[in-house]
C-alpha positions in Angstrom: 0.0 0.0 0.0 2.9 2.3 -0.7 0.7 4.6 -2.8 -1.5 5.6 0.2 1.6 6.5 2.3 2.8 8.8 -0.5 -0.6 10.3 -0.8 -0.6 11.3 2.9 1.3 14.5 2.0 -0.4 15.4 -1.3 -2.0 18.8 -1.3 -5.6 18.8 0.1 -8.0 20.2 -2.4 -10.8 22.6 -1.8 -14.3 21.2 -1.8 -15.9 24.3 -3.1 -18.0 24.0 -6.3 -17.1 26.6 -8.9 -18.4 27.2 -12.4 -16.4 25.7 -15.3 -15.3 29.2 -16.3 -13.4 29.4 -13.0 -11.1 26.4 -13.8 -8.1 28.5 -14.6 -8.7 30.8 -11.7 -9.2 27.9 -9.3 -6.3 25.8 -10.4 -2.7 26.9 -9.6 -0.9 28.2 -12.7 2.0 26.0 -11.8 -0.3 23.0 -12.2 -1.9 24.2 -15.5 1.6 24.7 -17.0 2.9 21.3 -15.9 3.9 19.0 -18.7 2.0 16.1 -17.2 -1.2 18.2 -17.0 -0.7 19.2 -20.6 0.0 15.7 -21.7 -3.2 14.3 -20.1 -5.1 17.2 -21.7 -3.8 16.2 -25.1 -4.6 12.5 -24.7 -8.1 13.3 -23.4 -8.9 15.7 -26.3 -7.9 12.8 -28.7 -10.6 10.8 -26.8 -8.2 8.1 -25.8 -9.8 7.5 -22.4 -8.2 4.1 -21.7 -4.7 5.6 -22.3 -5.5 8.5 -20.0 -6.4 6.2 -17.1 -3.4 3.9 -17.8 -1.2 7.0 -17.7 -2.7 8.1 -14.4 -2.5 4.7 -12.8 1.1 4.3 -13.8 1.9 7.7 -12.2 0.0 6.8 -9.0 1.6 3.4 -8.5 5.2 3.9 -9.8 7.8 3.9 -7.1 9.3 7.1 -8.6 6.1 9.1 -8.4 6.8 12.5 -7.0 4.6 14.7 -4.8 4.2 17.1 -7.7 3.0 14.4 -10.1 0.4 13.2 -7.6 -0.8 16.7 -7.1 -1.1 17.2 -10.9 -3.1 14.0 -11.3 -5.5 15.0 -8.5 -6.0 18.5 -9.9 -6.4 17.1 -13.4 -9.1 14.6 -12.4 -10.8 17.3 -10.4 -10.7 19.9 -13.2 -12.0 17.5 -15.9 -14.8 16.3 -13.7 -16.0 19.6 -12.3 -15.1 21.9 -15.2 -15.0 19.9 -18.4 -18.7 19.5 -19.0 -19.1 17.4 -15.8 -17.5 14.4 -17.4 -18.8 11.5 -15.1 -16.1 9.0 -16.0 -13.5 11.3 -14.5 -15.9 12.0 -11.6 -15.9 8.3 -10.7 -12.1 8.2 -10.8 -11.9 11.4 -8.7 -14.2 9.8 -6.1 -12.1 6.7 -5.8 -9.0 8.8 -5.5 -10.5 10.8 -2.6 -11.7 7.6 -0.9 -8.2 6.1 -1.0 -6.6 9.3 0.3 -9.2 9.6 3.1 -8.4 6.0 4.3 -4.7 6.6 4.2 -4.9 9.7 6.3 -7.5 8.5 8.8 -4.8 7.9 11.5 -2.2 10.5 10.7 -4.6 13.4 9.9 -8.2 12.7 11.0 -9.5 16.2 10.2 -8.2 16.1 6.6 -9.4 12.5 6.2 -12.9 13.7 7.3 -12.8 16.5 4.7 -11.8 14.1 2.0 -14.5 11.7 3.0 -17.0 14.6 2.8 -15.7 15.4 -0.7 -16.2 11.8 -1.9 -19.8 11.7 -0.6 -20.6 15.1 -2.2 -19.1 14.2 -5.6 -20.6 10.7 -5.7 -24.1 12.1 -5.7 -23.1 14.8 -8.3 -21.5 12.2 -10.5 -24.4 9.8 -10.2 -26.7 12.6 -11.4 -24.5 13.3 -14.4 -24.4 9.6 -15.3 -28.1 9.3 -15.0 -28.6 12.5 -17.0 -26.5 11.0 -19.8 -28.5 7.8 -19.8 -31.7 9.9 -19.9 -30.8 11.3 -23.3 -31.0 7.8 -24.9 -34.1 6.8 -26.8 -33.2 3.2 -26.1 -33.6 2.8 -22.3 -31.8 -0.5 -22.4 -28.6 1.5 -22.6 -26.3 1.6 -19.6 -27.6 -1.6 -17.8 -24.2 -2.2 -16.3 -23.8 1.4 -15.2 -27.2 1.4 -13.5 -26.3 -1.8 -11.7 -23.0 -0.3 -10.6 -24.7 2.8 -9.3 -27.3 0.8 -7.4 -24.4 -1.0 -5.5 -22.4 2.2 -4.9 -25.5 4.3 -3.8 -26.2 2.1 -0.8 -22.7 2.8 0.6 -22.9 6.5 0.0 -26.4 6.8 1.4 -25.1 5.2 4.6 -22.1 7.5 4.6 -24.4 10.5 4.2 -26.6 9.4 7.0 -23.6 9.0 9.3 -22.6 12.7 8.9 -23.2 15.2 11.6 -26.3 17.4 11.0 -24.2 20.5 10.1 -22.1 18.3 7.7 -25.2 16.9 6.1 -26.5 20.4 5.5 -23.2 21.5 3.9 -23.1 18.4 1.7 -26.7 18.8 0.6 -26.1 22.5 -0.4 -22.9 21.7 -2.2 -24.3 18.8 -4.2 -27.1 20.9 -5.6 -25.0 24.0 -6.2 -22.7 21.9 -8.2 -25.5 20.4 -10.2 -27.2 23.8 -10.7 -23.9 25.2 -12.1 -23.8 22.4 -14.7 -27.2 23.3 -16.3 -25.5 24.0 -19.6 -23.6 20.7 -19.9 -24.3 18.4 -22.9 -24.9 14.7 -22.6 -22.2 12.2 -23.3 -24.5 10.3 -25.6 -21.9 7.6 -26.5 -23.4 5.6 -23.5 -26.4 5.1 -25.7 -24.3 2.8 -27.9 -24.6 0.1 -25.1 -28.3 -0.2 -25.8 -29.7 -3.4 -27.4 -31.6 -1.4 -30.1 -28.5 0.5 -31.2 -26.3 -2.6 -31.3 -28.9 -4.3 -33.5 -29.1 -1.2 -35.8 -25.3 -1.2 -36.2 -25.1 -4.9 -37.0 -27.8 -4.6 -39.6 -26.0 -1.6 -41.2 -22.7 -3.4 -41.4 -20.9 -0.2 -40.4 -19.0 -1.2 -37.4 -15.5 -2.2 -36.2 -14.9 -5.7 -35.1 -15.0 -6.4 -31.4 -16.7 -4.7 -28.5 -15.3 -1.7 -26.5 -16.2 -0.7 -22.9 -17.2 2.6 -21.4 -18.2 3.1 -17.8 -18.4 -0.7 -17.5 -20.9 -1.0 -20.4 -20.2 -3.0 -23.6 -20.9 -1.2 -26.8 -20.0 -1.5 -30.5 -17.4 1.0 -31.5 -19.0 2.5 -34.6 -19.8 5.7 -36.4 -23.5 5.2 -36.6 -25.3 8.0 -34.8 -27.2 7.2 -31.6 -30.9 7.9 -31.2 -31.4 10.7 -28.6 -34.6 12.3 -27.3 -35.5 15.9 -28.0 -34.3 18.7 -25.7 -37.7 19.1 -24.0 -37.9 15.4 -23.1 -34.3 15.4 -21.8 -35.0 18.5 -19.7 -38.1 16.8 -18.2 -36.1 13.7 -17.4 -33.4 15.7 -15.8 -35.9 17.6 -13.7 -37.3 14.3 -12.5 -33.8 13.0 -11.6 -33.1 16.2 -9.8 -36.3 16.0 -7.7 -35.7 12.3 -6.9 -32.2 13.1 -5.7 -33.5 15.9 -3.5 -36.2 13.8 -2.0 -33.9 10.9 -1.4 -31.3 13.0 0.4 -33.9 14.9 2.4 -35.3 11.6 3.6 -31.8 10.8 4.9 -31.5 14.0 6.9 
């Protein structure tokens, strides 16, 4: 568990939720100019997600990983989750990172460990909303079956963690969750998740326009192809998002 020992002195990040436009103001210039940060940006823009995560995991686990590298990775995950259109795949990685760090600091720095745990709880519910919002744009509601199952399992743990918070921490978490979601109102859906639907797969197979083999995204199998996915109209998507928002509010209020 050498990684967790190294992480014990990584810079603790703020849990404040800021609009995407604040990314450059909120992230230290030294981090933004770092070659690793720029390299991850380049790979991400090329949509090479597996390569991005492989690069990050290598940095986190290598015996030569420096404090600076780990700080850059943490900021990069945070920035591309909070500021880059609320990308949920980076949100899940960020949550796991915070959880690991919180556990590693529980004995050496209980207060910081608690703040990190709060962070992970807050951003789980935000990320879950983003994921469900992306799935809601799909005409084919069979899309994302594995993602929904994964969320169902994770949700139970985070609901228990939310319930265990002190009243003042619950109030803070609740407000931060919905302020983060409210600031993301302009985000577009990552509609590639719709490729995991049964209807789309059948449509692609019948068209003959697909690459051999299946790819994975957020745990879901999908055919890597150039056939457009079927998405609902903007009004329908907005109604579905409002329903998701209200459900999350009611669920968290019930846990107060």
